KENUMI-512419 format. One line per field, with one value per residue: residue number from 1; x, y, z of N, C-alpha, C in turn. Coordinates in steps of 0.02 Angstrom, whole numbers, padded with zeros to 5 digits, always signed. Example, Ala and Ser with C-alpha at 12.3 -4.5 7.8 and 13.67 -1.06 7.14 Angstrom:
BEGIN
resi: 1,2 $
n_X: +00660,+00642 $
n_Y: -00284,-00112 $
n_Z: +00390,+00354 $
ca_X: +00615,+00684 $
ca_Y: -00225,-00053 $
ca_Z: +00390,+00357 $
c_X: +00660,+00645 $
c_Y: -00165,+00002 $
c_Z: +00390,+00394 $
// end
This chain:
BEGIN
resi: 1,2,3,4,5,6,7,8,9,10,11,12,13,14,15,16,17,18,19,20,21,22,23,24,25,26,27,28,29,30,31,32,33,34,35,36,37,38,39,40,41,42,43,44,45,46,47,48,49,50,51,52,53,54,55,56,57,58,59,60,61,62,63,64,65,66,67,68,69,70,71,72,73,74,75,76,77,78,79,80,81,82,83,84,85,86,87,88,89,90,91,92,93,94,95,96,97,98,99,100,101,102,103,104,105,106,107,108,109,110,111,112,113,114,115,116,117,118,119,120,121,122,123,124,125,126,127,128,129,130,131,132,133,134,135,136,137,138,139,140,141,142,143,144,145,146,147,148,149,150,151,152,153,154,155,156,157,158,159,160,161,162,163,164,165,166,167,168,169,170,171 $
n_X: -01473,-01451,-01351,-01240,-01223,-01184,-01056,-00974,-00961,-00882,-00843,-00837,-00741,-00629,-00613,-00584,-00464,-00381,-00383,-00320,-00194,-00148,-00143,-00050,+00060,+00083,+00119,+00239,+00321,+00454,+00529,+00493,+00521,+00658,+00814,+00865,+00974,+01106,+01229,+01319,+01212,+01100,+00964,+00972,+00870,+00725,+00617,+00561,+00589,+00482,+00369,+00274,+00226,+00168,+00066,-00016,-00051,-00116,-00227,-00286,-00323,-00416,-00514,-00555,-00611,-00715,-00791,-00826,-00906,-01009,-01063,-01106,-01203,-01291,-01285,-01228,-01261,-01255,-01194,-01317,-01307,-01190,-01015,-00984,-00915,-00828,-00795,-00728,-00619,-00558,-00522,-00430,-00332,-00293,-00240,-00134,-00058,-00020,+00057,+00161,+00212,+00258,+00358,+00446,+00493,+00615,+00721,+00705,+00685,+00599,+00541,+00536,+00465,+00345,+00299,+00277,+00176,+00074,+00047,-00004,-00116,-00189,-00219,-00297,-00405,-00467,-00417,-00366,-00293,-00138,-00063,-00120,-00094,+00046,+00073,+00014,+00086,+00220,+00236,+00171,+00242,+00371,+00351,+00301,+00411,+00510,+00448,+00437,+00571,+00645,+00569,+00506,+00605,+00610,+00674,+00673,+00676,+00789,+00867,+01043,+01089,+00979,+00964,+01086,+01067,+00960,+01025,+01124,+01043,+00967,+01061 $
n_Y: -00268,-00226,-00314,-00273,-00144,-00178,-00227,-00118,-00025,+00091,+00024,-00112,-00109,-00062,-00166,-00273,-00226,-00221,-00357,-00413,-00349,-00395,-00532,-00543,-00489,-00585,-00692,-00646,-00625,-00654,-00569,-00446,-00426,-00377,-00451,-00468,-00350,-00421,-00531,-00612,-00595,-00660,-00686,-00696,-00740,-00846,-00808,-00775,-00638,-00619,-00666,-00586,-00490,-00584,-00640,-00527,-00492,-00609,-00609,-00491,-00527,-00630,-00557,-00470,-00560,-00609,-00492,-00463,-00576,-00555,-00436,-00483,-00576,-00493,-00465,-00356,-00183,-00082,+00082,+00201,+00313,+00376,+00425,+00594,+00748,+00804,+00693,+00614,+00697,+00693,+00558,+00554,+00640,+00566,+00454,+00518,+00554,+00427,+00386,+00480,+00439,+00310,+00344,+00418,+00331,+00257,+00358,+00444,+00361,+00248,+00305,+00448,+00464,+00397,+00474,+00596,+00557,+00514,+00635,+00714,+00636,+00644,+00781,+00785,+00707,+00790,+00826,+00948,+00973,+01009,+00938,+00810,+00772,+00772,+00673,+00558,+00554,+00539,+00450,+00331,+00283,+00265,+00167,+00064,+00044,+00001,-00116,-00192,-00203,-00247,-00346,-00426,-00444,-00384,-00302,-00133,+00006,+00131,+00283,+00295,+00369,+00370,+00233,+00210,+00289,+00222,+00101,+00138,+00186,+00075,-00018 $
n_Z: -00980,-00849,-00811,-00889,-00838,-00710,-00731,-00757,-00653,-00540,-00423,-00458,-00561,-00489,-00394,-00481,-00537,-00422,-00387,-00499,-00490,-00363,-00385,-00492,-00426,-00329,-00410,-00468,-00357,-00318,-00397,-00351,-00215,-00123,-00077,+00094,+00176,+00230,+00304,+00178,+00090,+00137,+00247,+00423,+00498,+00522,+00450,+00290,+00176,+00089,+00150,+00230,+00130,+00043,+00121,+00143,+00010,-00030,+00058,+00012,-00119,-00091,-00021,-00123,-00216,-00136,-00116,-00249,-00276,-00182,-00232,-00355,-00318,-00261,-00125,-00068,-00095,-00241,-00277,-00311,-00388,-00507,-00499,-00459,-00526,-00430,-00351,-00445,-00468,-00341,-00341,-00447,-00397,-00284,-00350,-00414,-00302,-00257,-00366,-00357,-00234,-00267,-00360,-00283,-00188,-00206,-00228,-00114,-00008,+00106,+00226,+00211,+00089,+00121,+00229,+00163,+00071,+00159,+00224,+00119,+00084,+00203,+00204,+00087,+00127,+00213,+00336,+00448,+00558,+00617,+00712,+00711,+00578,+00578,+00675,+00616,+00496,+00535,+00647,+00606,+00485,+00542,+00642,+00560,+00475,+00567,+00616,+00497,+00452,+00564,+00635,+00536,+00443,+00316,+00178,+00155,+00045,+00090,+00143,+00168,+00279,+00366,+00390,+00456,+00569,+00633,+00656,+00748,+00850,+00890,+00929 $
ca_X: -01445,-01427,-01288,-01188,-01212,-01149,-00986,-00935,-00965,-00815,-00827,-00818,-00677,-00577,-00602,-00550,-00395,-00345,-00376,-00268,-00130,-00125,-00126,+00014,+00113,+00097,+00154,+00306,+00346,+00528,+00558,+00471,+00548,+00731,+00846,+00883,+01044,+01135,+01290,+01315,+01149,+01048,+00938,+00991,+00808,+00688,+00563,+00582,+00564,+00421,+00313,+00223,+00191,+00127,+00006,-00058,-00077,-00165,-00288,-00317,-00355,-00475,-00565,-00581,-00656,-00775,-00831,-00856,-00960,-01065,-01095,-01140,-01262,-01330,-01284,-01215,-01294,-01213,-01215,-01369,-01285,-01119,-00972,-00988,-00851,-00786,-00770,-00678,-00560,-00525,-00492,-00372,-00281,-00267,-00198,-00073,-00018,+00009,+00111,+00216,+00239,+00297,+00417,+00493,+00515,+00686,+00769,+00697,+00681,+00532,+00514,+00521,+00411,+00283,+00277,+00250,+00113,+00023,+00029,-00047,-00180,-00225,-00247,-00350,-00462,-00499,-00386,-00334,-00256,-00066,-00039,-00143,-00058,+00115,+00074,+00000,+00138,+00285,+00234,+00152,+00297,+00427,+00332,+00297,+00479,+00543,+00417,+00454,+00643,+00672,+00531,+00491,+00666,+00596,+00717,+00638,+00725,+00798,+00929,+01095,+01093,+00925,+00981,+01139,+01036,+00924,+01074,+01154,+00991,+00942,+01113 $
ca_Y: -00202,-00225,-00351,-00230,-00090,-00207,-00239,-00057,+00023,+00103,-00027,-00174,-00097,-00059,-00234,-00312,-00202,-00243,-00429,-00426,-00326,-00439,-00598,-00537,-00478,-00651,-00733,-00619,-00604,-00657,-00511,-00385,-00419,-00379,-00491,-00424,-00330,-00460,-00567,-00655,-00586,-00703,-00666,-00742,-00760,-00899,-00778,-00751,-00570,-00618,-00694,-00537,-00467,-00638,-00645,-00469,-00497,-00664,-00585,-00442,-00564,-00665,-00507,-00445,-00611,-00610,-00432,-00472,-00624,-00524,-00390,-00522,-00607,-00437,-00462,-00286,-00141,-00036,+00152,+00215,+00368,+00372,+00474,+00661,+00776,+00813,+00627,+00594,+00738,+00665,+00494,+00569,+00668,+00510,+00415,+00557,+00548,+00360,+00386,+00517,+00394,+00258,+00372,+00445,+00280,+00239,+00412,+00475,+00309,+00230,+00350,+00515,+00460,+00378,+00532,+00644,+00531,+00516,+00705,+00734,+00601,+00674,+00845,+00771,+00679,+00844,+00839,+01014,+00977,+00996,+00886,+00745,+00757,+00756,+00609,+00505,+00553,+00521,+00391,+00272,+00257,+00243,+00103,+00015,+00030,-00040,-00182,-00229,-00218,-00282,-00406,-00469,-00448,-00362,-00246,-00077,+00056,+00185,+00321,+00268,+00406,+00347,+00166,+00215,+00317,+00167,+00051,+00165,+00194,+00011,-00065 $
ca_Z: -00968,-00780,-00808,-00916,-00790,-00654,-00748,-00767,-00598,-00512,-00373,-00494,-00595,-00438,-00368,-00533,-00542,-00363,-00392,-00549,-00463,-00310,-00414,-00528,-00377,-00299,-00460,-00478,-00292,-00314,-00431,-00318,-00147,-00122,-00025,+00150,+00182,+00285,+00287,+00119,+00055,+00165,+00312,+00476,+00532,+00488,+00410,+00224,+00165,+00050,+00188,+00245,+00070,+00017,+00163,+00129,-00058,-00031,+00090,-00032,-00173,-00064,-00007,-00187,-00243,-00094,-00130,-00315,-00270,-00147,-00278,-00407,-00288,-00235,-00052,-00055,-00145,-00279,-00273,-00361,-00431,-00524,-00467,-00487,-00547,-00371,-00332,-00495,-00455,-00282,-00361,-00488,-00351,-00245,-00395,-00422,-00240,-00256,-00416,-00326,-00183,-00301,-00392,-00234,-00141,-00214,-00215,-00048,+00044,+00130,+00277,+00184,+00039,+00154,+00267,+00114,+00044,+00211,+00235,+00064,+00090,+00260,+00180,+00039,+00162,+00249,+00402,+00451,+00621,+00605,+00758,+00686,+00516,+00596,+00709,+00566,+00445,+00562,+00691,+00567,+00445,+00584,+00671,+00507,+00453,+00617,+00617,+00436,+00446,+00623,+00653,+00478,+00402,+00248,+00159,+00125,+00021,+00137,+00137,+00211,+00342,+00409,+00411,+00506,+00629,+00666,+00679,+00810,+00901,+00913,+00951 $
c_X: -01416,-01360,-01230,-01172,-01172,-01074,-00944,-00946,-00894,-00795,-00802,-00751,-00619,-00561,-00566,-00477,-00353,-00334,-00320,-00199,-00104,-00106,-00059,+00072,+00132,+00137,+00227,+00338,+00422,+00562,+00543,+00503,+00623,+00756,+00867,+00958,+01073,+01196,+01278,+01248,+01092,+01026,+00957,+00929,+00773,+00633,+00591,+00554,+00498,+00360,+00257,+00188,+00146,+00062,-00042,-00090,-00128,-00231,-00324,-00353,-00418,-00531,-00595,-00629,-00720,-00820,-00863,-00914,-01021,-01101,-01134,-01204,-01307,-01336,-01271,-01248,-01243,-01237,-01264,-01347,-01210,-01080,-00981,-00918,-00802,-00756,-00718,-00613,-00522,-00490,-00429,-00315,-00251,-00221,-00131,-00028,+00016,+00064,+00172,+00251,+00283,+00361,+00468,+00519,+00589,+00732,+00765,+00697,+00610,+00503,+00494,+00464,+00345,+00256,+00246,+00181,+00058,+00001,-00019,-00115,-00221,-00257,-00304,-00413,-00496,-00470,-00351,-00294,-00182,-00039,-00058,-00104,+00014,+00119,+00063,+00059,+00206,+00284,+00219,+00209,+00356,+00411,+00328,+00366,+00515,+00514,+00437,+00527,+00670,+00636,+00522,+00551,+00653,+00639,+00675,+00690,+00728,+00864,+00980,+01099,+01038,+00939,+01036,+01112,+00999,+00972,+01106,+01104,+00971,+00997,+01137 $
c_Y: -00197,-00260,-00308,-00173,-00116,-00215,-00175,-00005,+00034,+00050,-00091,-00166,-00095,-00128,-00278,-00291,-00225,-00319,-00447,-00406,-00373,-00508,-00595,-00526,-00543,-00694,-00711,-00595,-00604,-00598,-00446,-00373,-00427,-00424,-00445,-00409,-00365,-00496,-00616,-00650,-00628,-00676,-00718,-00765,-00814,-00871,-00753,-00681,-00567,-00644,-00643,-00509,-00522,-00646,-00588,-00473,-00554,-00643,-00534,-00476,-00599,-00615,-00478,-00496,-00613,-00550,-00437,-00522,-00595,-00474,-00427,-00553,-00556,-00438,-00390,-00245,-00096,+00035,+00167,+00268,+00359,+00426,+00542,+00688,+00784,+00746,+00602,+00633,+00711,+00599,+00506,+00597,+00612,+00467,+00451,+00553,+00480,+00353,+00423,+00474,+00340,+00284,+00399,+00392,+00265,+00298,+00440,+00423,+00301,+00283,+00418,+00512,+00441,+00437,+00585,+00620,+00533,+00588,+00729,+00700,+00628,+00740,+00833,+00745,+00732,+00859,+00907,+01023,+00961,+00941,+00817,+00725,+00737,+00687,+00551,+00498,+00531,+00457,+00328,+00243,+00231,+00175,+00048,-00005,-00015,-00110,-00224,-00249,-00259,-00347,-00454,-00479,-00433,-00301,-00192,-00027,+00114,+00220,+00294,+00303,+00384,+00277,+00167,+00242,+00262,+00114,+00074,+00168,+00127,-00038,-00052 $
c_Z: -00897,-00773,-00833,-00869,-00730,-00669,-00749,-00713,-00572,-00461,-00407,-00528,-00546,-00409,-00418,-00540,-00483,-00363,-00442,-00522,-00408,-00336,-00451,-00480,-00342,-00347,-00467,-00413,-00289,-00347,-00394,-00250,-00149,-00067,+00032,+00149,+00242,+00260,+00230,+00082,+00081,+00233,+00364,+00516,+00491,+00443,+00344,+00213,+00126,+00088,+00200,+00183,+00039,+00056,+00147,+00060,-00064,+00000,+00047,-00089,-00149,-00050,-00071,-00217,-00203,-00109,-00199,-00314,-00235,-00192,-00332,-00381,-00254,-00159,-00031,-00110,-00179,-00269,-00329,-00411,-00446,-00489,-00500,-00501,-00488,-00349,-00381,-00484,-00394,-00299,-00402,-00444,-00309,-00288,-00407,-00361,-00238,-00309,-00388,-00274,-00214,-00331,-00342,-00185,-00146,-00199,-00144,+00008,+00069,+00177,+00250,+00135,+00071,+00195,+00221,+00090,+00097,+00227,+00181,+00067,+00148,+00240,+00132,+00073,+00207,+00317,+00399,+00516,+00608,+00651,+00733,+00623,+00531,+00629,+00659,+00518,+00471,+00603,+00651,+00526,+00486,+00614,+00619,+00482,+00503,+00620,+00556,+00434,+00504,+00638,+00594,+00431,+00328,+00234,+00125,+00101,+00070,+00125,+00187,+00278,+00391,+00434,+00465,+00573,+00668,+00693,+00744,+00867,+00932,+00935,+01021 $
// end
């Protein structure tokens, strides 16, 4: 009975889902990462656009396997009580925010959709400071966008006006 209970805890199910998602993403990486917007469709840097996502997904898969092994060997303890109704509601709301984020990425671009998602997640996590929400929602996506597009040469979906603004600002 203990073995069956171990297989169906929220932690185990989440770890298995993340492991499956990261493994499938690694397998189909060429279909998931767009070529950079550059001369003749090729990046002029030595870094391929799929390098950073591959590193992150590989680390996520390794951490999921390690956590599953620790749970199996009882190095870590499982929660004694299942999730209550409030926790399930928070999980469903978080899943809804992530779906909204995924659906708005292409039409709104990376910066706007990420700022919206981070604002909603900050509110869901209990943050009520407008300054903190604005800083997290604006500074984080801008820095991540600049690091990904300028340093790692990863093409992120973005509105043309925002891309032109950055091109003028950084040239």
